[in-house]
C-alpha positions in Angstrom: -40.9 19.2 0.1 -41.1 16.0 -2.0 -38.0 17.2 -3.9 -36.1 17.4 -0.6 -37.0 13.8 0.4 -36.0 12.6 -3.1 -32.7 14.3 -2.8 -32.1 12.9 0.7 -32.9 9.4 -0.6 -30.4 9.8 -3.5 -27.7 11.0 -1.0 -28.4 8.1 1.3 -28.1 5.6 -1.7 -24.8 7.3 -2.7 -23.5 6.9 0.8 -24.4 3.3 0.9 -22.7 2.7 -2.5 -19.5 4.5 -1.2 -19.5 2.4 2.0 -19.9 -0.8 0.0 -17.0 0.2 -2.3 -14.8 1.1 0.7 -15.5 -2.2 2.4 -14.4 -4.0 -0.8 -11.3 -2.0 -1.0 -10.4 -2.6 2.7 -10.8 -6.3 2.1 -8.0 -6.3 -0.4 -5.7 -3.8 1.4 -2.9 -5.3 3.5 -0.9 -3.9 6.4 2.2 -5.4 8.0 2.8 -5.6 11.7 6.3 -6.2 13.0 8.1 -7.0 16.2 11.6 -7.7 17.3 13.0 -5.1 14.9 11.3 -6.8 11.9 12.4 -10.3 12.9 8.7 -11.3 13.0 6.2 -9.9 10.5 2.5 -10.4 10.0 0.6 -9.4 6.9 -3.1 -8.8 7.5 -6.0 -7.5 5.4 -8.1 -4.6 6.7 -10.7 -7.2 7.5 -8.4 -8.9 10.0 -7.5 -11.9 7.8 -3.9 -13.0 8.3 -2.2 -13.6 4.9 1.4 -14.2 5.9 3.6 -14.8 8.9 7.3 -14.4 8.5 9.8 -15.5 11.2 13.5 -14.8 10.9 15.3 -18.1 10.9 17.6 -17.0 13.7 14.7 -17.1 16.1 13.9 -20.7 15.5 16.5 -22.0 17.9 15.7 -19.4 20.6 13.4 -19.6 23.5 9.9 -20.6 22.4 8.3 -18.2 24.9 10.1 -15.3 23.4 9.0 -16.3 19.9 5.4 -16.5 21.1 5.7 -13.0 22.6 7.1 -11.6 19.4 4.3 -13.2 17.4 1.7 -11.7 19.7 3.3 -8.3 19.4 3.4 -8.5 15.6 -0.3 -9.6 15.4 -1.2 -6.7 17.7 0.8 -4.2 15.7 -0.9 -5.4 12.5 -4.3 -5.1 14.1 -3.6 -1.6 15.3 -2.5 -0.6 11.8 -5.7 -2.1 10.4 -7.8 0.0 12.8 -5.8 3.1 11.9 -6.2 2.4 8.1 -10.0 1.8 8.5 -10.4 5.0 10.5 -8.4 7.0 8.0 -10.5 5.7 5.1 
């Protein structure tokens, strides 16, 4: 019986170590969300930290409201990709 408990404790420790490593990996992994056929791009880590925002120069003269909508869509796309990547890992 004691051997089983010892084995379970080792397995639990191994799982914790694996989770810690996975969380570290996810912090350095990036995904890219896009909107407007790639005219707005957002790079985000799998810990939801935004690294870059790229806006096509042709959008700078356009309607501000449209640009705001495209930014929201790109951020949401990146966040969905983060969730999918985390679930996959």
